[in-house]
N, C-alpha and C positions, 0 to 999 in steps of 0.2 A: 502495501500499498504505498501512499503517498509518495509514488514514482519511484522506488525504490527498487533495484531489481532483489530477488530473493537468493541467497547465497544456499547451496545445501550445507547442511552440519556435515561432518565427519564420518558418522553413521552411515547417513543417506548416501554420500558419497559411494564409500563401501559397496551398501547393500546394491546400486546403482552398476556398479561395475562388475562384482556377483553374477547380476543377470543377465547383462553385455557376454559376459564370458560364457554360462549357461547355453545360453542361445544362440552362440558359435560355437559353440562343441557340438550343440545337437543337428547343426547344420551341417558341420563337417563330417559328423559321423555317417549322416546320412546321405551326403555326395559321395564319400568312399565307401561305404556300401552298394552304394547303385555302381562305381564304379569299380569294385572289385567282384560282381554281378556280371558286370558288362566283359570284365577281361578272364573270366569264368567260360566264359560263350565267344571269346573270341570276338570279339563287337568292336570291330576298330573303325568308330563311324564320326560322325558330325558331333555327334550326342557326345560321347567320348574325348572328344577337342572341346566342345562347352565345358563337360563338368571340371578336365583338368585343370583349366583356362581360369575357370572359380576360385578353385583352391591355390593354386600358383600365384595366381593375381597379388594374394597375402602373403603368400608364405613360400616363395620360391624355393628353398632347400629340400624338396620333396622328391630324391631323386626319382622312385619307383613312377610317379607322375610324370617324369621328361621321359621317362622309358618307353612308356605307354602312347605320347605323344610322337613320340618317334615311328614305333609301329602303325601309327592310323595314317601320318605323311609314309608309311611305305606300302601302306592299303586301301591307298586311295583309288577312286574310280579311274576305270582307264577313259581318257580324254579329255580326262579334268586338265585343267591348265597349271602343269609343275611349275610354275616360274611365280607362278600367283599364289600357290601353297605356300612355297619354300619363305617368298619377302614377308607375308604375312607373320609366318610363323618368327621370322627374322624380328618386327617390329612384334612381335609378342614379349619377345626376351630381352629389348630393349626395355619397354614397360615394366617388364620383372627387376631388371636393374636397377630402375630407376627407386624400387621401392627398397631392396639389398645389393647395392654397386659391390657387394663382397660374397655372390652368392656364386659357390663351387660350381655349383647345377648349372645355372645359368647359362655362365659363362662357356660351360662345356658343350650345353647345346645348343651358343650359335656357331663353337667352331662346327659341331656335326650337319650342322644344315648346310653351313658357306662349302664343308668338303660335298655333299652330297648336292647342292642346288645343279640346275643345268648349265647358272650362268654365278659367277659370285664376284662381287666388284669389291676386290682388295681394297682398294687404295680408299672406299671409300670406311672403313673399318677401321683404318688407320686414321682418320681422321677423328672419327667415333669416339680412339682413345684418347685424341688431343684432346675434344670436348670433355670425356671423363676425369680426365687428371689437370684439366683447371679446376674442375671440381673439388676434386681431391688428389693432390697430386705423390698424396703416398701408398695410392692404391692398388697394392703390390698385383692383386689380381690382374689389374688393367695392364700392370706393367708385365705381366706375365703375357698374357693376349696377345703385347704389340709388339715384344719379340716374332711371335708367331706369325702375325698377319703382316709386321715388315719386311717376312723372307717373300710371303709369296705374292706381296707388291711389287715387290723387287724395288727398295726402299738401298738408299745405297747406306753404307755402314757411314759413309761424313758426315751424313743429313741429320743419322741419327744420333751421332755423336755432338753435331751440336746441338740438336734438341733436348739433349744429357745433360750439357753444358749449360744449357738455359735454365733448366728447373734447378739444378744446385743453386747457380747463380741469387735465385729467389729463394732458395729456403736450401740451407746447406744441409738439414736435417731431413735427407731424403733417404733413407736406404735401400732403396729398389734403384733409383737411379743412378748410384756411387756402383749397385753392382750390376750392371748393363753398361754400365761404363767400363770398366772392368771385363765386359765380355769383347767392348769394341776394341778398346783399343791393340789387344795384340794382334787386331786383323788391321790394324793400320799402321801401329808404327811396332813391327819386330826385329827382335832384337834380332840381327842377321850372325853378329861376329858370336854371340852364345847363344840357340836357340832353347837354351834349358831357361832361360828366362824370359818375363812375357813380354818386356818393350824395351826397346832401346835407350841407353843411357840419357839421351839429349831428353825424351820426353819425360822419363822419369824422373830427372831434375824439376821441370815445371808440373808434374803430378803432385811433387813432395812439397811444394813452394803453395800450390793451389791447396792442397788437403790442410797442411799448417793454420793459411789461413782462416779456414772453415773451423780446426777444429780450437784456435785460440776466439775465434767468432763466440763462440759457445762450448766451454771447457766440457761441460757436466752434459754435453749430446754425444752419443756411443757413434754413430753414425761415420762421421770422418776419421775417428778414429779406425775404429774397423778397416777402412778404408788404407789409411796405412799400414796398419799389419799387415794386408795382402800387395803393398809395393815394399814393405823391406824381405817378404819372402816369407812368411811366415803363415804357412799354408799347411792343408794334409799332405805328407811326403808322397809320392810317385814311387809305383812300384819299382823293387833294387833286390840284387842282390846284397844281403849284408852277411851271413857270415857261412864258410865249408871248412870241417873236419873230418880228415878221414887216417881211422887210427887201425891199419891191419892187422895190429897186436890185439888188439881187442872186437876185432871182427865187427868194426862200428862204426857210420858215417853219417854225418848231421849236416844241414844243408839250410839257412836262414832265410827269410825274408824280409824287406820295410813292410809289406802290408801281408794278408792274408792271402792263398792260392788253394787253387784245387792242383795239385804236381801232378797224382799220379792219373788222373782219368780228364782233366782241365786240357789240354791238347798243347800242353808247353814238350817244347823238343829240349832235351841234356843235355849236354856234351861233357865231361872232363877227363881234360888230356893227357891228366898223369893215371887215370886206373879203367880201366878197360867195364869191370862191372859195376859201374854206378851209371851208366848211360840210359840203363832202361827207367823211365820216369815212374810206368808203373808199378814198381817193384819199392819204392819209397811210400813210407807210412806214416799220418801226422805223428806229431806229439802226442796228441791225448787221441785216444783209441776212439773213432767211433767221429769225429770230426771228418768231416769233406773237407773245408777250408779252415787255413790253419797260418801258421807263419814260420814252422818251424817242422823240417819233416826228416826222419832220421832210417837209415836201410844198415841191417843187420846181412853181413856175406865176408866170404872171404878175399879180399882184398890183395894185389897187383902192387904195389905202387914203381910204377915205370920207371929208372934213373938215368935220366940222360942229363941232357944237359944243358933244356930250356927249361922254366919254371913252369909250373903245371897251368893250368888256367879250365876255369866254368865257365858253361857259355847255357845259356839259356833262352831261348826262342820263343818267344811269345808268343799265345793265338792272334793275336795282329800283327806278327813279324815281327817287332822291336825286340831287340838284342841285348839282355845283358851277359853283363863278363864280370867276373872277379879273379885277380891275380893270388895264386899259390904259393908258399915257399913250403920246401921239403924238413919235415922235421927225423933226422936222421936217417936209417931207410925204412924205416915202418910208415910212417905217413907223412900226411901232407894238410896247410891250414891255411883259410888265410879272410881277414876282417876287411871290410872297407870301411870307412870314416864316413858315418852318414852324411847328410846335408844338414846343416843346422840353420840353413838360412843362407842371404847371398854373398857371395862377395864383391863386393863393391871397388870400382875404380877410385882412382884418388879426386877427382871431380865429384864423386856422389857423396865419398865418404866426409869431403868439405861441409857439402848442403848438410848434412845430417848434421855432423860440430854444430853447425848454426842453429836446426833447430832443435841439437841439445839446450844449446847454451838457451832460447828461448824458454823451452819449457822449465831449466831451473830459475831462468827468473821471474814465470809465473810463479812458480813454488814458492817462492818468496812472498808472494801478496797471494796468496791460495795454499797454505802447505798441505792441507785435507783434499785437492781435488783427485780421486781418485784416477781418471782415466790419465791427469798430466802426470801423475807417477807411475803409473804402469806405461804409459809412453815413454817418458825419460827412460825407463828400465832396457824398453826395446829397442831404442835409438841405443845406448849405452852400448848392449848385445849387438846388435847391427855395426858398430862404429872398432870394437877390439872388444870380443865378449871377456878373454882373459883376463886384460888390467882395472876392468870396471866389473869385476865380479862380485866383489865385496860389498863395493856401493849398491849394484844392483840388488844383492840379498838385502840390504839395509830398505831400500824400496818396497821390496814383498814385504819384507816383515812388518814395516809402517800400512802396507795397502790391510794387512789381516785387521789389525784395529783399526781404520779407516773405512773399510766397508767388509765392516762385519761376515754378513750375509754368503759374503764370496770368499772364509778364512778355508779352507779346502779344494779352490780353487788356485789362489795363491799360492797355497803351500806346495801344491802338484807341479805347481810352474817352477817354482824352485828349486824342488828335488832333480825335476828333467833337466833345469840346470847347472846344478851340482854335477849331474850323473856326467850329462854333456862333456866339460872340463876333465874328468878325472877318463873317461872310455876314451876321450881324445890324445888325452897321454897316450895313455895304456897301446893306443895303434900307434902311436910313430915310435916307442920304445921297440913295434915288433917282437914283444915277444905271445905273441896269442896264444898261446897254448899254456899258457902259466897263468898265476892269480892277477885278480884285480882288487883293486881294495875303494871299497866302497862305503866305509865306515866313516865315521862323525859326518855327517853331512845333513842331518837330520833330515832326511827321507821319508814322506811318509807314503811312499808310490815308487816303485821300481820302474824305469822307463828301460827303453831300449834291450830286453833282454835279447832278444835274436841276435842279437850282437855279441851276446855274451856267450852264447854257446859251445866256443871253442876252451874258455877256460875250463886249468884243471880245479882252480880254486875258485871262491865266489868269499869276501869279506864284507857283512852286510851291521854289521854289531855298530852297538852305539844308535841306532837309528829310531824313527817312531812308527815303524812299519807295523802295520795290524792284521792281525789273522786273513781277514777278507784282500787282504791286497799282495797275498805271498803267495797265489795259485801262479802267475805269470812266472816264478820260479823254475818251472814246468820244462820252459825252455833251457834249461842249462846243460845239456845232455849230457857234458863232459867233466861236471862238478862233481870232485871226491871227496872235497872241503870245504862245509859249508858253514861260517860262521854268524850267526843270528843272536849272540848277545844282547841283553837289554834294549827289546822290542818287546813286541806282543806277549802276551799274559798266554797265548796259545798257540799252540804249532798246527800252522794249515799239512795235515799228513800228505798233500802231493810231492813236498821234499823230500821224503821217504820212497816216494816212488823215483827216483833219477834214477838211471839205468845204472849206472858207475858210482853211486855215491857213496863213499866207506864210513867217513868221521864228519856227524852232525854237531856242533858248537850251539848249546840251548841254554836258556834258560827260566823255567818256567815249572806250572804246577799239574801240568800232564802226564809224569812221571810213569804213571801205572799206567794210563789210556796207553802211552805211546809202545811200553814196552810188549803192551800185546798185538803192537801194528807191524813192530818195527823187522824186517828182512832182515831174512841170516846174513845178508850182503851187508849188512851197517854193523860194520867193525866198532863204532864206537858213538855215544849219543852222549853229551857230555851236558847236565842239566844244573 
């Protein structure tokens, strides 16, 4: 009254919404019931299209309904204008994407329509993506769809690179655009001198300057920092040979890789030049029984090591014809061994190192003003590692230790990262020393996890004492095929029995509370278990 609108009380509003919801559920169930009836009767007609459209227009994420629409389109009457049918459904998907621009099902259906239509206007789809990315420049569904349609439309990488640059300059916080950029750069600016690296040195300098500007514009945004990690080479390792050892006295051989593969039946061609009995890939067995894919493979056989002036060589030809090689050295008369130094990141030239040093100086300056900026702390550590990982090692550890407090939710990540980098230092020194069948000392590094175990498969002894290893992280030690002496003093309270199953282990030094249980599981070949 008195010209004032009535405002619903909270109870009235709740009751109204509940009634609306009940009505929607009732309508949905009725429509779905009718759709299922027609599906059972295989009636893929106009009514089915109408019913599915009614439900999808409010919820485009019901995959079954899109599947039914595709069946209806394929079952359309003969003589019907197919172009009109496909164009109409293309328009329908656009309407659904306005309801939910991140609907997987709607984007997928749009791809299907274009692939099956008599004629597809791919350039129109590119323009549609441009329109949608103006509405939401971080819609990764649309970015993914764009990569698909630009290839069909024949849009040049140069144009797409310019589009990416425009989007990044408008908003640095654009993960998808940075990612797309990383896909285009190797096509436009390949590194001719070193194909193992994605882009040329000159372009790398430009990208490092761009990403630093983006990162310092908003130090708390992670998108640019992640892109910088890609530029520095901190990505997943490529498939490569890690280690090989052949012992004629023990009738045992091990071959390990940087990534899991199916060596025995995966189509790999193996050649070990110093040993005729090692060349049948089908006879090699994974380190863990029952595995199809594994990083470490063993072979039990009678070996004869060829004694000649040429050092041994392991060669693997992958199913895609890529050749991997590993140099071996003989061990007396009964064996051969080789370990390849892993790629811990790119080896940069002096010009790039100067750029990285300038960026490190900027990061350290920013830390004076924002000492708790987690991305700046982490990036400073990454830059130090790229410049000179050995000389900066202690400072890097200090940064990671501080990050455990500054970013406590990711404490485990920083512990594991510190563990990985600490092992890299020791592993590199061990490989450079050339005593690849002797022990490696990894004690006192505060390790929370053991990385690079495939590269340790040839060592006779491993010292992991005085670390922070817990039981659940000891399973990786099954890669230590030739380990005879394992020291785990002052780590977990319990011992993962995986280590008792190592084929040559003779002595395990360990402190713990499970002596009685271990005594039951102790194989007869283990001569000493020090608790």
